[in-house]
Every structure is written in C-alpha cells, then in structure tokens.
C-alpha positions as CSV (number, residue, x, y, z in Angstrom):
1,M,0.0,0.0,0.0
2,Q,1.2,3.5,-0.9
3,S,0.9,5.9,2.0
4,I,0.7,9.6,1.1
5,N,1.1,11.5,4.3
6,A,3.6,14.4,4.0
7,Q,2.5,17.3,1.8
8,A,5.1,18.8,-0.5
9,W,5.0,22.4,-1.7
10,D,6.3,24.3,-4.6
11,P,6.4,28.0,-3.5
12,T,6.4,29.4,-7.0
13,H,3.4,27.3,-8.0
14,Y,1.7,28.1,-4.7
15,D,2.0,31.9,-5.4
16,R,0.5,31.4,-8.9
17,A,-2.1,28.7,-8.6
18,G,-2.9,29.3,-4.9
19,A,-3.0,33.0,-4.9
20,F,-6.7,32.9,-3.9
21,V,-5.8,31.5,-0.5
22,P,-4.4,34.7,1.0
23,Q,-6.6,36.9,-1.2
24,L,-9.7,35.4,0.5
25,A,-8.4,36.0,4.0
26,G,-8.6,39.8,4.3
27,D,-11.7,39.7,6.4
28,L,-10.1,37.1,8.7
29,I,-7.4,39.6,9.5
30,E,-10.1,42.1,10.2
31,L,-11.7,39.6,12.6
32,L,-8.4,39.2,14.4
33,A,-8.0,43.1,14.5
34,P,-4.3,43.1,15.3
35,E,-3.2,46.0,17.4
36,P,0.1,47.9,17.1
37,G,2.8,46.1,19.0
38,E,1.0,42.9,19.5
39,R,3.0,39.7,19.2
40,V,1.1,37.4,16.7
41,L,2.0,33.9,15.6
42,D,1.0,33.2,12.0
43,L,0.5,29.4,12.1
44,G,1.0,28.1,8.6
45,S,2.5,31.2,7.1
46,G,3.2,29.8,3.6
47,T,5.1,32.4,1.5
48,G,4.3,35.1,4.0
49,D,1.7,37.4,2.3
50,L,-0.6,37.3,5.3
51,T,2.3,37.7,7.7
52,Q,3.1,40.9,5.8
53,Q,-0.5,42.1,6.3
54,L,-0.3,41.5,10.0
55,A,2.9,43.5,10.1
56,A,1.3,46.3,8.0
57,A,-1.4,46.5,10.7
58,G,1.3,47.2,13.3
59,A,1.6,43.8,14.8
60,R,4.9,42.0,15.4
61,P,4.3,38.7,13.7
62,L,6.3,35.5,13.6
63,G,5.5,33.2,10.6
64,L,5.8,29.5,11.2
65,D,5.5,26.8,8.5
66,A,6.3,23.1,8.3
67,S,7.8,23.5,4.8
68,S,11.4,24.7,4.7
69,E,10.8,25.7,1.0
70,M,7.9,27.9,1.9
71,V,9.8,29.5,4.8
72,A,12.8,30.2,2.4
73,A,10.4,31.8,-0.1
74,A,8.7,33.9,2.5
75,T,12.1,35.1,3.8
76,R,13.1,36.2,0.3
77,K,9.8,37.9,-0.3
78,H,9.6,39.6,3.1
79,P,13.2,40.0,4.3
80,T,12.2,42.4,7.2
81,L,9.9,39.7,8.8
82,S,10.8,36.6,10.8
83,F,9.9,33.1,9.7
84,V,10.8,29.7,11.2
85,V,10.3,26.1,10.2
86,G,8.1,24.2,12.7
87,D,5.3,21.7,13.0
88,G,2.0,23.2,14.3
89,Q,1.3,19.9,16.0
90,D,4.4,20.3,18.2
91,L,4.5,23.9,19.2
92,T,6.9,24.7,22.0
93,F,6.1,28.3,22.8
94,E,5.2,29.3,26.3
95,S,2.9,32.3,26.8
96,E,4.7,34.3,24.1
97,F,1.9,35.6,22.0
98,D,-1.1,38.0,22.2
99,A,-2.8,36.2,19.4
100,V,-2.4,33.1,17.1
101,F,-3.7,33.5,13.6
102,S,-4.1,30.7,11.1
103,N,-5.5,30.5,7.6
104,A,-6.0,27.3,5.5
105,T,-3.5,25.3,7.5
106,L,-5.2,23.5,10.3
107,H,-6.9,20.9,8.0
108,W,-3.4,19.7,7.1
109,L,-2.7,18.9,10.8
110,P,-4.6,15.7,11.8
111,R,-3.4,15.8,15.4
112,A,-5.9,18.5,16.1
113,D,-5.9,18.2,19.9
114,D,-2.1,18.6,19.9
115,V,-2.5,21.7,17.7
116,A,-5.1,23.3,20.0
117,T,-3.1,22.5,23.2
118,G,0.0,24.0,21.7
119,V,-1.8,27.1,20.6
120,A,-3.3,27.6,24.0
121,R,0.1,27.1,25.6
122,A,1.7,29.7,23.2
123,L,-0.9,32.4,24.1
124,R,-0.7,34.7,27.0
125,T,-3.7,34.9,29.4
126,G,-6.5,36.6,27.5
127,G,-4.9,35.9,24.2
128,R,-7.1,35.1,21.2
129,F,-7.0,32.4,18.5
130,V,-8.6,33.3,15.2
131,A,-8.4,30.8,12.4
132,E,-10.0,29.5,9.3
133,L,-9.8,25.9,8.0
134,G,-11.6,23.5,5.7
135,G,-14.9,22.4,7.2
136,A,-17.0,19.2,6.8
137,H,-17.7,18.4,3.1
138,N,-14.9,20.6,1.9
139,V,-14.0,19.9,-1.8
140,R,-16.2,16.8,-1.5
141,T,-16.7,16.4,-5.2
142,V,-13.0,16.4,-6.0
143,R,-12.2,14.0,-3.1
144,E,-14.9,11.5,-4.3
145,A,-13.7,11.9,-7.9
146,L,-10.1,11.2,-6.9
147,Q,-11.0,8.0,-5.0
148,A,-13.3,6.8,-7.8
149,E,-10.6,7.4,-10.5
150,L,-7.9,5.8,-8.5
151,A,-10.1,2.7,-8.2
152,A,-11.0,2.8,-11.9
153,L,-7.3,2.9,-12.8
154,G,-6.5,0.0,-10.5
155,L,-4.2,2.1,-8.3
156,E,-5.0,0.2,-5.1
157,G,-3.8,1.7,-1.9
158,Y,-3.5,5.3,-3.1
159,R,-5.7,8.0,-1.7
160,A,-6.2,11.7,-1.5
161,P,-4.4,13.5,1.3
162,A,-5.7,12.8,4.8
163,W,-7.2,16.2,5.3
164,F,-9.0,17.0,8.6
165,F,-12.3,18.7,7.8
166,P,-14.3,18.8,11.1
167,T,-17.9,19.7,11.9
168,V,-18.7,22.7,14.1
169,P,-19.4,20.6,17.3
170,E,-16.3,18.5,16.7
171,Y,-14.0,21.4,16.5
172,A,-15.6,23.3,19.4
173,R,-15.0,20.2,21.6
174,I,-11.3,20.2,20.5
175,L,-10.9,23.8,21.5
176,E,-12.7,23.3,24.8
177,R,-10.5,20.3,25.7
178,A,-7.5,22.6,25.2
179,G,-8.9,25.0,27.7
180,F,-10.3,27.7,25.3
181,F,-13.4,29.7,25.8
182,V,-15.0,29.3,22.4
183,R,-16.6,32.5,21.2
184,S,-17.7,31.2,17.8
185,V,-17.2,28.4,15.3
186,V,-19.0,29.0,12.0
187,W,-19.4,26.7,9.0
188,F,-20.1,28.2,5.7
189,E,-20.0,27.4,2.0
190,R,-17.6,29.4,-0.2
191,P,-17.6,28.3,-3.9
192,T,-14.1,29.2,-5.0
193,R,-13.2,30.1,-8.6
194,L,-10.0,28.7,-10.1
195,D,-8.6,30.5,-13.1
196,G,-8.9,29.1,-16.6
197,P,-9.7,25.6,-18.0
198,S,-6.6,24.1,-16.3
199,G,-7.6,25.4,-12.9
200,L,-8.5,22.0,-11.5
201,A,-5.3,20.4,-12.8
202,D,-3.3,23.2,-11.3
203,W,-5.2,22.7,-8.0
204,L,-4.4,19.0,-8.0
205,E,-0.7,19.8,-8.7
206,L,-0.7,22.1,-5.8
207,F,-2.6,20.3,-3.1
208,C,-2.2,16.6,-4.1
209,L,1.4,16.7,-5.2
210,P,2.7,13.7,-3.3
211,L,-0.1,11.6,-4.6
212,L,0.6,12.7,-8.2
213,R,4.3,12.0,-7.8
214,A,3.6,8.6,-6.3
215,V,1.4,7.3,-9.2
216,G,4.3,8.0,-11.6
217,D,3.5,7.7,-15.3
218,R,-0.2,7.4,-14.5
219,R,-0.2,11.0,-13.3
220,A,-1.7,12.7,-16.4
221,E,-4.2,10.0,-16.8
222,L,-5.4,10.4,-13.2
223,V,-5.7,14.2,-13.6
224,R,-7.7,13.8,-16.8
225,G,-10.1,11.3,-15.2
226,V,-10.7,13.5,-12.2
227,E,-11.4,16.4,-14.5
228,Q,-14.0,14.4,-16.4
229,R,-15.7,13.2,-13.3
230,C,-15.9,16.8,-11.9
231,R,-16.7,18.7,-15.0
232,E,-20.5,18.5,-14.9
233,R,-20.8,19.8,-11.3
234,L,-17.8,22.1,-11.0
235,F,-17.1,23.7,-14.4
236,A,-19.1,26.7,-15.5
237,G,-18.5,29.9,-17.5
238,G,-15.0,28.8,-18.7
239,A,-13.7,28.2,-15.1
240,W,-13.7,25.6,-12.4
241,W,-15.6,26.4,-9.2
242,L,-14.6,24.2,-6.3
243,D,-17.1,23.3,-3.6
244,Y,-15.2,24.8,-0.7
245,T,-16.6,24.9,2.8
246,R,-14.9,26.6,5.7
247,L,-14.8,26.7,9.5
248,R,-14.1,30.1,11.0
249,V,-13.0,30.1,14.6
250,V,-12.7,32.7,17.4
251,A,-11.6,31.5,20.8
252,T,-9.8,33.1,23.8
253,K,-7.5,31.8,26.5
254,P,-9.1,32.5,29.9
C-alpha cells in the first residue's frame, strides 16, 4: 500500500495557482483586529503574504510553517519579517503571543488536539485564537472523484491527502478540551473560482502533489479522469468552481 502522508510544496506554483488562499483571507485579519505592537504567531504562514498584512497592521508577527521551501520563499519575499520552520502539531512556545492566527492550515494537521493544546500554551492569558480551515464536506466532489478514478485505474492503496475537515461541534470540543473559551465556530459554503480551463489540474498539482508523484506515469491519466468526473458539477463559464466549505473560529484563553 502506498501511504501519502507528507505534503510537498512548490512555493512558485503556490504563489501562482494558490494566490486565492491569502486573497480570500482579508476579512479574517479584520476579525483578528491586530493592534500595534501585538505579538502574533501566523501558524502556517506559507510564502508570507498574510504575515506581511499582519505587520502592516502594526503587529509584530512570527511566521511558522512546516515547509522549509515555503519559509525560504517567505524570507526572500519579506526580508524584514521573521519566519521559522516548525510543526504546528508540536508547538513549544510558552505564553509568548497575544494572538495566534491561522488561515488554510489546520486541515493539514490531523493531530488537532495537539495543535489546540500547543496554541493555548503559546498564548498569554486573555490571548485570542482566530483561524479558518476547511470544514466538513470541503471539496467533497474532488475527493470523491479522486477516489473513484484511483479505483478505476487499478491504483489500489493510493488515496487523497488525509485532510482534517471537522464539523462545528467536533472542532468546538477540541478547543474546549484545550482550555479555550469558544466565542464562535461558524461553518459556511464558499464556492471558489480557479482561473482558466486548467484550474482543477493546477489545484491538484498544488494540493495533491505527493499523490501525483507517487502514481508516476499514470499522473496525467489520473488528472484527466478527475477532471472528467468533476466537469458537470464544477465547471461553468469557462472556469472551475470548487465546492469549498470553511470553518471560521474565534476563541480566547481564559
């Protein structure tokens, strides 16, 4: 059986095909409302564009990402800011931050209780946690198409990434176990447009790269098959529209 666990990232491809990720997070930063001088941890900082927005608001951010390639790219793009390589499931900070901010990262971290405990430990008393992640049923059409096409091609043992897409009550319980006061956990649909007719293929290359590498010379065949299975539901007006759903979280440390 082929296990596809560790995500791989191409920062250049991310900034091109994944540009919508930070672009859709402006109101999440507004929800955080960073204040001048606040110390903020950007958990899953990617290539640093949202870390830069936190700094522009007057905060003193630290960007953390598990990918050394992403951290190197962020450091090149934003040389005045600080970025470190680290696993959000094994945070070691102790009461260092006024806020922890995270966008489109937590669903890559299946040890959700460890993440929440580490975030709570990293916050000062009264600190806040503001985050957005994929919610239940996120990209369901693509995930089902991937599994169906892998089976049709006889690629036994291969699967889509093991994303963590929780329900509202599930994630609220995780936060409460970590000692947070949960102010809100909201699930909502956000159909997301991908540019051009190759948008879905680009998305798969970005977010399912280890799987595509693992299937070797069947890669292009797999992508074509997934496109065919998704086209009726997700392609309209010359573009792909993925069935994104999100969880948006606000919690504080008592």
